[in-house]
C-alpha positions in Angstrom: 109.5 135.1 95.6 107.2 133.7 92.9 103.8 135.2 91.9 100.9 133.4 90.3 97.6 134.8 89.0 94.3 133.2 89.6 92.1 132.7 86.6 88.3 133.4 86.5 87.9 129.7 87.1 90.0 129.8 90.2 93.0 128.1 88.5 96.6 129.0 88.9 99.8 128.1 87.1 102.4 127.1 89.5 105.7 128.8 88.6 108.4 126.5 87.1 110.8 127.1 90.0 108.2 126.0 92.5 107.3 122.9 90.5 110.9 121.9 90.4 111.3 122.6 94.1 108.3 120.4 95.0 109.1 117.8 92.4 105.7 118.3 90.6 104.9 117.1 87.2 101.8 117.2 85.0 98.9 115.4 86.7 100.3 115.6 90.2 98.1 116.9 93.0 99.1 119.6 95.4 98.1 119.9 99.0 97.2 123.2 100.7 97.1 123.3 104.5 96.9 126.1 107.0 99.2 126.3 109.9 98.1 127.5 113.4 99.6 130.9 112.7 97.4 131.3 109.6 100.1 130.7 107.1 99.1 128.5 104.1 101.6 125.9 103.0 101.7 124.2 99.6 103.0 120.7 99.4 103.4 117.9 96.9 100.5 115.6 98.0 102.2 112.4 96.7 105.4 113.2 98.6 103.5 114.1 101.7 101.6 110.8 101.6 104.9 108.9 101.2 106.4 110.7 104.2 103.4 109.9 106.3 103.5 106.2 105.3 107.2 106.1 106.1 106.6 107.6 109.5 103.8 105.1 110.2 106.1 102.2 109.4 109.0 103.4 111.4 110.3 100.6 113.6 108.0 98.0 112.0 110.8 96.0 110.5 112.5 95.7 113.9 109.3 94.7 115.6 108.8 91.9 113.0 112.4 90.7 113.3 113.4 91.8 109.8 117.0 92.9 109.6 118.3 91.6 106.3 117.1 91.3 102.7 116.7 87.5 103.2 114.2 88.2 106.0 112.2 90.4 103.6 112.2 87.7 100.9 111.1 85.1 103.4 108.2 87.3 104.5 107.2 87.8 100.9 107.3 84.1 100.2 105.2 83.4 103.3 102.5 85.8 102.2 102.5 84.7 98.6 102.9 81.0 98.9 102.0 80.2 102.5 105.5 79.1 103.2 106.9 79.6 106.7 
């Protein structure tokens, strides 16, 4: 268990063990959200955004017929240069 004190300005220092666990570094943003049971969860906002983006793109490559690195390069070329 880790304990943090809230300053008069409402600021806290995240304990080093928690920063390491969440992969936080100076300047990162943290996300607080409340679960249905009232529990408040702290998360690395950047990591959370990446996980949501990955989930949104799940299956997109297959739907677009992309299965190899060459397919990805062809798509990039098409978008950049209008090649098809």
